Structure formats: structure tokens, C-alpha cells
N, C-alpha and C positions, 0 to 999 in steps of 0.2 A: 246176159252174163248176171251170176246170183247173185245177189243185193253185198253177198258177206264182201267172197270178191274186188267187188268195187268199191266196198271200205276197205278192202286193206291196200287195194292200189293208193286213194287218196290219201290215208295216213302214211304208204311210203312216202309219199310227193312230197305232205307237210314238212316232216322230218330228212329226205334230201336238200330239199328247197333250205328248213334252219339252217344246219351244217352247209352248204353254202354260204349262206350266209355270213355267219359265227363267222366260219374261216377266214370269210375277206373282211369282215370289220377285223380281227384278228391284229393278222393283216398291215392295216393301215392302222392303225391304233394301238397296238404298243409300240414304248417310243424305244429306241436303240441301248443298250446298254452301258446302262455312266451317263444317260443324259443328264445336266445340271452340275454332276460331281461335278468339284473344283480338278486339275488338272494334277496338281502338286502337294493330298494331299498330307498334314502334316508337315509345309515346308516350315523352319523355323532361321528364320532372317538373319538374326542373330549369332546365328554360327556360319553365316556365311565368312569366307573370311578370301574368296580371290573367285573370279569369278576370267571363263576363259570364254572368247567368241571366235571360234574362225570358220571358213569359209575357203574351197578353195587352197590353195596355197598362203593362203591371209591371214593373222591374226592376230591379237590383239584380248590384253590382257589386265582386269580391273584387281588391283591388290591394297590390302584394310590393311589402313595404319593406326597407329594408339590415336588421330585426330584428323583423317581422312582416307580419303582413297586418293591408290596412285598408281597412272598408266605407262603401264612398264616397256611401250613404245616411246615414250616421251622423259624415259631416263627419272622416272618416280613423280612427274609432273600432278598436282593436287586435282584430277577428276571433283568436275563437276559434281556435287553431291546431290542438289535436287532434281539435276538429272539419274543418280545412283538412283538414291532413294526410291523414283517414280517407275523405275522399269522393275524393279523388285519387287514394289506393290501391284503389278500390272503382273507379271508372274504370280507372285502368289493367291490372286485374285481370278484367276485364270477357271472361268468354267466347261465345259463338253457341252457347244452348244450341235454336234454329230459327230453321230459316226462315216466314215466314208469306208463301209463296206470291197471290198476289192482294190481300194486304190491304192499305188507305188508312189514314191516320188520320182521316180527313173533315173535317170540321167540327171531333172532338172538341180543346179545348183544351191546347194542346205546352207544354211550360217547352224554352227552348234553353237550352243549357247552353257556349259560345262558347270556347276554353281558348285564348287568347294569347301571346307570348313581353312581352318589356320592353315593346315599338316597338310592339305592338297589331297586328301582324299575328297569323292561324290559323292557330295548328297540330291545331286538330281544331273538328269540332262536333255534335256531337251532342245527340240529338232525341227528349226521351220522352215517351213516352205514355201510353196507358192500360194499366190493370195486373191480371198476368189471378191470375183466381182459378175457384179449383175449384169444381165443381159443388156447389150445397148439398142438403143427407137431410132427412126429417123427420126423424132422430135428429140432424143435426148445423144445424138451421138458421142458422148465423150458416160466417163464409166471413172468410180474410186472403187480405191476395193475398204470392201466392208465386213474385211475379216481377213484369218489366215489359216491355213490346212497345217497343221505339226505330229508327232508323234512324241513321245516321250520312253528314252533309254531305251532296249533292246525292245518292245512292246510291237511288236506291226500290225498295230491300230494305228491310223491317222486321221485325228478328230480336228474336225473345224470346231474355232473362237472365231465371237467376233472381232478380238482389240487386229491391230494389225501388227505391231509390235517391229516398226520400220525402223525403230533407229538402235537393231541391237545388232550393229553391222558394225567389219573390224575398219573403219576409218578409226584413226587415235584421236583427234581432235573434232571427234562428234563429242566424243565422251571428259571435254573441257571446255570451256567456258574462256575462247581466247580472243576476246578484251581487254585488253588495253591499258586504253584511256576511248575515256566520252569527254573530255574539255571544249567547253561551247566557249564559239568565239568571241562572243559577250566577255568573256573573260581575262583575257589575256588583255596587261601590261603590255609588257618586250617581250621580244625574239632577239634573242642574239644568235648566228649559227659563226664560228668558227673551225679551218682549217688545220690539217698539221704541217701546215706551210704558217703558218700564226695570221693570214686571215683574219679580219672579222667583218661581219657584216652584226648593223642595232638598228633592228624596227621595231617604234617608239608608236603607241598608240596614246595620242595628246587627248585626240581631238573623237570623232567618229572612225572614222578610215588610220592604217595601222600603214605608216607613212618610215620611209629608211631615210635613217638620217646619213652625216657625208657625204652627203650628195656636190660636186660642183657643180658650179654656176651655167654652165652648160650641157646638165647631167639632168636625166629625170631615172627615174621608178619607170617601172614596167611595172599596169597597177595586175595583167592574169597571170603573171612573175609571181607575185605579193597574196594571191587570191590563196594562191596555192600553200606558200609558203604556210600560213594565219592556220589552213586548217586541218595542218597534215597531224596534229593532234586529238584533234574532236570526231575520228571515227578509225583507233589506229587498233588491230589488232597483228596476229601474230602465223608468221605461216611454217616454227615449226621450234625443237629447242638444242641450243648448239649443246652435243656430248657435253660432262662435267670436266672431263678429264683436257681438255685441252685447254690450252695458256693462251695468258695474250698473246703473246706470239705467234700462234697459227693463228687464233681470232683476229691482228693486225688492231688488237684495244693496247698498247701499248703504247702509238699516235695515233690516239682519234681524234677524224671530224668532231663535234660539237653541236646537238642544238639544241638551244634552252630554254622555256620560254617561263617570263617570269608573271603571276595570277595577278587578277587587281585585289583576292584577297594572303597573300603574299608570298605563297607557295612557290617555290621554285622546283619545275620538273626538268632535268635534264637529260638525253639522249647520247651516247657514248657507241659514236658509229667504227664498224671496224670496214674488216675484206665482205668481199661475198666469198658465200656459202660454194660450196663443195658442188650441190644442187643449183639449188636461187636462194634469191633475196641475199641481205647485207647480217653478221654477225652485229648485232644492236645489244649494248645491255645499260642501264635505267637506274637515274633515281632518286627521291625524291625530299625536299626539304620546307618544313609544313609550317608553317607559321601557325600560332595557336592565338585564336580570335579573342581570348579573356582568359580570366581569372576564375567564373566561376565553375559550380562545379559537373554543369551539365556542358560546357566548355569546356573542360579538361578530359572530361567520361568523352565527346565528339571526340578531342581531339588525340586520345592515347585510339577511340576503334581507325581514325583512316588513317593513321601510323603503321598500324596492327594491315592494315587492308593493303597495302602501297610495298610491305616490311616482305607480305605472305609474295607477292609477284614480284616485286625487284633483286630481290636482299639476295638470294641465290644464284638464279638462274640466266643465261643471254641469251637470245632471239637471234632465232632467226628472221626475221619482215620482209617484207618483197622488195625487189631493184624501186617498184612504177613509185614505192612510199620513201623510202631513202631515198631517192632523186630528186625531192623537193627540200629534203633534208639537207643536202649539201651541192647544193647549185651554186654555184660557181659566180662573181661578181658582173662578170659578161653578156650574162644572161637577163641576169636584174636590172639594169642600167643601160639605157640608149641614149644615145646624144639629143638631146634638144633639139626639133628642127629651125630652118635658123633665120630669121625675122621677116615678115615679108617686105619688099620693098615700099618705103613711102614717097616716093617721087612723082607729089602732083605737077602740073602745070602750073604756070603764074598768070593768075588773074592780074587782067587785066582793069584800070580805069579806067569808071564809067567815064565818056565827054559827056564834059557841062554841059546841061541845059542853057537855049538860049529864056533868056527873063526879059527883055527890054534894057538891062539896065546893066551897063560895064561889067569885068567882072575886075574885081580889084586883084591884078599882079603888077608883074613889072612892065607893061607894057603902057600900062592905067598910070605910072609911076610917074613912068619917061614924060608925057602928055604933064603933066601935070607942073615939072620944072620948066 
């Protein structure tokens, strides 16, 4: 082979090799289109007036009011502002981590979040698909979501983001703070329970434990039942909100049972308990009579703050409280009081006097006196 032809072949081989390497390097090093970019560029959170979340046949809407967000399925009950703000900021800051070429959601359940302005015009729509989880190993047989597959509007592309966004669901209660009361047991001074028939039971903490008053001499309180009553307001949350159109006759709050706690600081919290609801729980309405701790500006400001917090929860709403919780607040007296066991028998055998001990001297007694005579 001539030197000229050999050099041409070597040159072609080098060119082909370079092209192959460049093609391979380009295929692996070029990032997907949009990598690192915002998923919802230009989203203005201040313009959002309504958030509609749906999945299958379930849905919930959050509606922005003058001073709070309300949950439509809970008759406008205030949403937890911190939760709503956190979720909107998460959407605002979403970045594309990867583009899933050729992927579709198929028949998998998808959560749709539609962000609208106050007039109902859609500002952005996000489709939330399945979670991204790393493959597990024998040493670690569990896994946790490390991201989520999403799509935007009508765009067929599916993106992977690092956020799981697992709090975007259609359960109304997941968007509110359902804690009504969290009163420490040590703060309770007295409890009063009154039935619609007029029976009243009172419990007072004069020493370390709560004692039932008005017991007969042959009665005693069941301490385990008193314990359940004492904790009724310690971790109290609600199951639902009653429709505002329901009147007191329907809810049974015309003649309610009463459960009242008087606290050591002078506050009085009362639960008025009505009938069972149509699904679960009893209708319950709360009132709070607060005591002013002092007259300086700091104490007055604290009083007004507590007053506003209770008013926000209690003034407008009738709640559905679980039957198990309500049962601790409407226990009949027969469940709380038991008859004392009879006193143990004290019939002891008679103790015989010990026999006199012989000492050589006659005992002084009737016989000795007879001889002396």
C-alpha cells in the first residue's frame, strides 16, 4: 500500500473516532431542555384569590378573603394561613430537576391544583403525579419519596422536581388547624358537668388531685373515670363543622349538656353539647369567659390577644366533636360513683388472762382474806 493511501486511511479513522466521541459526549452531557428553570415562571402569589384542588371525584377549594383564607367544604372556616403560605411558596420556588421523555401519567391518580385570581380566571394549573423513590436494597428495605413527577397546564412534558408536595390533597381538614383547646391538667381548678335534666356534678382540685364533691358516706369516685374527664380539654380537636343554616333545635343546643372548666387564672371555658350529628360526632358550641390578669398595658394587650383568638374559634362556629371525646364530658353519675366496699369484719378471739405464776407467797385474793378472818 502506498504511503499516501495509508495516511488517508489513518486520517479518516481519526476523523471517524472524533465524530463518534463527540456524538457520545454530546448525548450524555447536554442537559434536558429547561433543567433548573422555574416550573411556574412569573407566578405572582399576590394575584391568587382561589386554589382549587381535585383528584378523581374529590375536590376542595381555598378562597382568599379580606383577612384569611377559607375552606369551601367547611363553610368558609379559616384555613391555616401558615400552611397555605408554605404551599404557595413551594409552588413558586419549584425548579425542573429533570425532563421525563416519553413518560405519561397513564391511568394513575393525579392531583390537579388550579391557581386562579379573584375573578376565577386561571393563572396556572399543575398536575401532580406519582412520587419518585430510589430503589431499595436488602440492607435498606424501605424507601421514602425524594421527588414528584408533575406536568404544567396542557404541556405534554412531564418534569421531575425534588419537592414531594404531598400536602396538596383534597381533605378539607388538612388545610386547617383543627386544635380547639390544649389546656394543661395542672391549670384546672374545677369542673362542672350539668345534664339537660338538671343533674349537676362538681369536681374540685383542692390538693393535688381532682376530687368529686357531694358524695355520700358510703360512696367513692372511680378515679379512672375522673381521669378521663380531667383530660377532656387537654387535646381537643374537631372532626367537622356544622352547617351554619342549622338551628339550635336541629342541633339539640336548645337544651344542651354542659361541661365547664374553671382554670386557676380565672378563665372559664364551657362546652355546650347537643345531639349527635348525621354522620359522626356531637354538635358542640364553645364559649370562653376570660379573666384579666392585671391592668398594665402588657397584661391588657395579652388579654385582648387571647380574647381575639377565642372569638375567632368560638363566636361563629358549631363543631362536630367525636363521640369518644364527648362521652367523657356527658358521663352519667352512675359511671363515676361506686359504693364503698363493706368494712372488714373485726371479730377477734377473746384473749385469756395468763395463769398466776407460783412464787411461794399466797396470792392476795378472796381465799386469803377468808383465812384471816
